[in-house]
C-alpha positions as CSV (number, residue, x, y, z in Angstrom):
1,L,31.7,93.2,113.9
2,L,35.3,91.7,112.8
3,K,35.3,88.4,114.4
4,L,33.1,85.9,115.5
5,K,33.0,85.6,119.4
6,P,35.1,82.4,121.0
7,I,33.3,79.6,122.2
8,M,35.5,78.3,125.4
9,W,35.0,74.8,125.4
10,G,35.8,71.7,128.4
11,R,35.7,68.5,128.1
12,R,31.9,68.0,128.7
13,E,31.0,71.0,126.0
14,L,33.1,69.0,123.4
15,I,34.0,65.6,124.0
16,N,31.1,64.2,121.6
17,N,30.6,67.1,119.4
18,V,34.3,68.1,118.0
19,P,33.4,70.4,114.6
20,S,34.4,68.0,111.5
21,D,33.7,67.6,107.8
22,T,35.0,65.2,105.3
23,Y,38.5,66.8,103.3
24,D,36.6,66.4,99.9
25,N,33.5,68.3,100.9
26,I,35.9,71.4,102.2
27,M,37.8,71.0,99.4
28,T,35.2,71.6,96.3
29,K,31.9,72.9,98.5
30,D,32.6,76.7,99.5
31,S,29.5,76.1,102.5
32,S,32.1,73.2,104.2
33,L,35.1,75.6,103.5
34,L,32.7,78.5,105.7
35,N,32.1,76.2,108.2
36,W,35.5,74.8,108.5
37,I,36.6,78.7,108.9
38,E,33.9,79.7,111.3
39,N,34.4,76.9,113.5
40,M,38.4,77.4,113.4
41,E,37.7,80.9,114.6
42,Q,35.4,80.0,117.4
43,T,36.7,76.9,118.9
44,G,39.8,76.7,117.5
45,L,39.3,73.3,116.8
46,F,38.7,71.0,113.8
47,I,38.5,67.4,113.0
48,M,39.1,66.7,108.8
49,K,38.0,63.7,108.0
50,Q,38.8,61.1,105.4
51,T,41.9,62.8,104.6
52,P,43.9,60.5,101.8
53,L,47.0,58.7,103.4
54,E,49.4,60.5,101.6
55,C,52.2,63.4,101.7
56,G,51.3,66.8,100.1
57,K,47.0,67.0,101.2
58,I,47.5,69.5,103.6
59,R,49.3,71.5,101.4
60,K,46.8,71.4,98.6
61,F,43.9,72.4,101.6
62,A,46.7,75.3,102.9
63,D,46.6,76.8,99.4
64,R,42.6,76.7,99.2
65,I,42.4,78.9,102.4
66,A,45.6,80.8,102.8
67,H,49.5,80.4,102.6
68,L,51.9,78.9,104.5
69,R,54.2,80.8,106.5
70,R,57.7,79.6,106.5
71,T,59.9,78.8,109.9
72,N,62.9,77.6,111.3
73,Y,60.8,73.9,110.6
74,N,60.0,75.1,107.1
75,E,56.7,75.3,105.9
76,E,55.8,71.8,106.6
77,F,57.7,69.2,109.2
78,Q,57.3,65.8,109.6
79,V,57.4,64.5,113.2
80,K,58.3,61.5,114.2
81,A,61.0,59.6,116.5
82,K,64.9,60.2,115.1
83,V,67.8,58.7,116.7
84,Q,69.8,61.1,118.2
85,A,66.5,63.6,118.2
86,K,67.4,67.3,118.4
87,N,64.2,67.8,119.4
88,H,61.0,66.5,121.9
89,A,59.1,66.3,119.5
90,Y,61.0,64.0,118.0
91,T,61.3,61.3,120.7
92,S,59.1,58.6,121.8
93,A,58.4,60.7,124.9
94,T,55.1,62.4,125.7
95,L,54.7,65.9,124.6
96,G,53.3,68.3,127.2
97,L,50.3,70.5,126.2
98,H,51.9,73.3,124.8
99,T,51.3,76.4,122.1
100,D,54.2,75.8,119.1
101,L,57.0,78.3,118.4
102,A,56.7,80.5,121.3
103,D,60.3,81.5,120.2
104,Y,58.9,83.7,117.4
105,Q,57.1,86.9,118.2
106,Y,54.7,86.8,115.6
107,T,53.6,83.0,116.7
108,P,51.7,80.4,114.4
109,G,47.9,81.2,114.1
110,I,46.6,77.9,112.4
111,Q,48.4,74.3,112.4
112,M,47.4,71.4,110.8
113,L,48.3,67.6,111.7
114,H,47.7,65.2,109.4
115,C,48.1,61.6,110.5
116,I,49.6,59.4,107.8
117,K,50.9,56.7,109.6
118,Q,49.8,55.6,113.3
119,V,52.5,54.0,115.4
120,P,51.7,50.4,115.8
121,T,51.7,50.1,119.4
122,K,50.5,52.5,122.2
123,G,50.7,56.0,122.6
124,G,50.7,58.6,119.8
125,E,47.2,60.0,120.8
126,S,46.9,64.1,120.5
127,L,45.4,65.9,123.3
128,F,44.3,69.2,122.8
129,S,42.5,72.1,125.8
130,D,41.2,75.1,125.3
131,G,43.7,77.9,126.7
132,F,41.2,80.9,127.0
133,Y,39.2,78.3,129.1
134,I,41.6,77.2,131.3
135,A,42.6,81.2,131.8
136,E,38.5,82.3,132.5
137,L,39.1,79.1,135.5
138,V,42.1,80.4,137.1
139,R,40.9,83.9,137.2
140,K,37.8,83.0,138.8
141,A,39.3,80.8,140.9
142,R,43.0,82.0,142.1
143,P,42.7,86.4,140.5
144,N,46.2,87.1,141.8
145,L,47.5,84.1,140.1
146,F,45.9,85.3,136.8
147,K,47.3,88.8,137.1
148,I,50.8,87.0,137.5
149,L,50.0,85.1,133.8
150,S,48.7,88.1,132.0
151,D,51.5,90.6,133.5
152,T,54.4,88.6,133.3
153,T,57.0,88.5,130.3
154,L,58.4,84.7,129.6
155,E,61.6,84.3,127.6
156,F,61.2,81.1,125.3
157,R,64.1,79.6,123.4
158,D,64.9,77.2,120.4
159,I,68.6,76.4,119.4
160,G,69.1,73.6,116.6
161,E,69.3,73.0,112.9
162,E,66.5,71.9,110.5
163,D,66.0,74.2,107.5
164,Y,68.9,75.9,108.4
165,K,70.6,76.7,111.9
166,F,68.8,78.8,114.0
167,H,69.1,80.5,117.9
168,M,65.1,81.3,117.9
169,I,64.0,83.6,121.5
170,G,60.6,85.0,121.7
171,R,59.6,87.0,124.7
172,H,55.4,86.7,125.6
173,K,53.0,87.1,128.3
174,T,51.1,83.6,129.0
175,I,47.9,85.7,128.5
176,T,47.4,88.7,126.0
177,F,44.2,90.6,125.3
178,N,43.3,93.1,122.6
179,D,42.2,96.1,122.4
180,Q,38.2,95.2,123.4
181,G,39.7,93.8,126.4
182,D,39.2,89.9,125.4
183,Y,41.6,87.1,125.5
184,E,43.5,87.4,122.0
185,R,46.4,84.9,122.3
186,I,47.3,81.9,124.8
187,T,51.6,81.4,124.9
188,F,52.2,78.2,126.6
189,N,55.3,76.0,126.4
190,N,57.0,74.3,129.0
191,Q,59.6,72.9,126.6
192,S,61.1,75.7,125.6
193,R,60.5,78.3,128.2
194,D,63.9,79.5,129.3
195,Y,65.2,79.5,132.4
196,F,66.1,83.1,132.4
197,L,63.4,84.9,134.5
198,N,63.8,89.1,134.2
199,L,61.9,89.9,137.5
200,P,62.5,90.4,141.2
201,I,63.6,87.2,143.3
202,E,60.9,87.8,145.4
203,Q,58.1,87.2,142.5
204,V,59.5,83.9,141.0
205,N,58.2,81.4,143.5
206,T,54.5,82.9,142.7
207,L,55.1,82.8,139.0
208,Y,56.2,79.1,138.9
209,E,52.9,78.6,141.4
210,A,50.5,80.3,138.8
211,L,52.0,78.3,136.0
212,H,51.8,75.0,137.7
213,F,48.0,75.8,138.7
214,Y,47.5,76.7,134.7
215,N,49.4,73.4,133.4
216,D,47.5,71.4,136.4
217,L,44.1,72.6,135.3
218,L,44.9,71.8,131.2
219,Y,45.0,68.3,132.0
220,K,41.6,68.1,134.3
221,E,38.8,66.3,133.5
């Protein structure tokens, strides 16, 4: 047994039972750290409570478990509204459900979000969905669309300047599997999905139908 089997979840399964613990417990107790690791491997979502409201605390926690991987946004970056923003995340607009850095061939395994100061007006809420669970719903409801999402390679692109100037292109299928045939990764990002499609013209409409169907299920309660 190399990994714990993922536990797929929808709103009803996790709405009142999101795995959680305090920052101090996870930082000081190996049993709490093990609980964090197991829950992240199985559900992919964990709420760390009572985290000090200051920069650097998540970096300290990351150093306890592994190492941060540097990207074109550096190892850490602040998400906040900016004037003349060059990235959708730096605006006040709603950011659609997505997996980050789809323009990388080696996409992130774990991401840590630390809310230090909430916006004083409306907005700023975080929304999460289980991509494997949604893939399974698509497989059962529309097998033909599931096949398209698991067979079709899409391009993702990001151009700009953060830690350095970059022009990144990644190619991924929406749904991928491991050698045992189990779900391994979801790559879904309408914000960075490229306009270029390397597939026959007669398949384009069906691909968009599949992406639309998957996206709609992500938001259903």
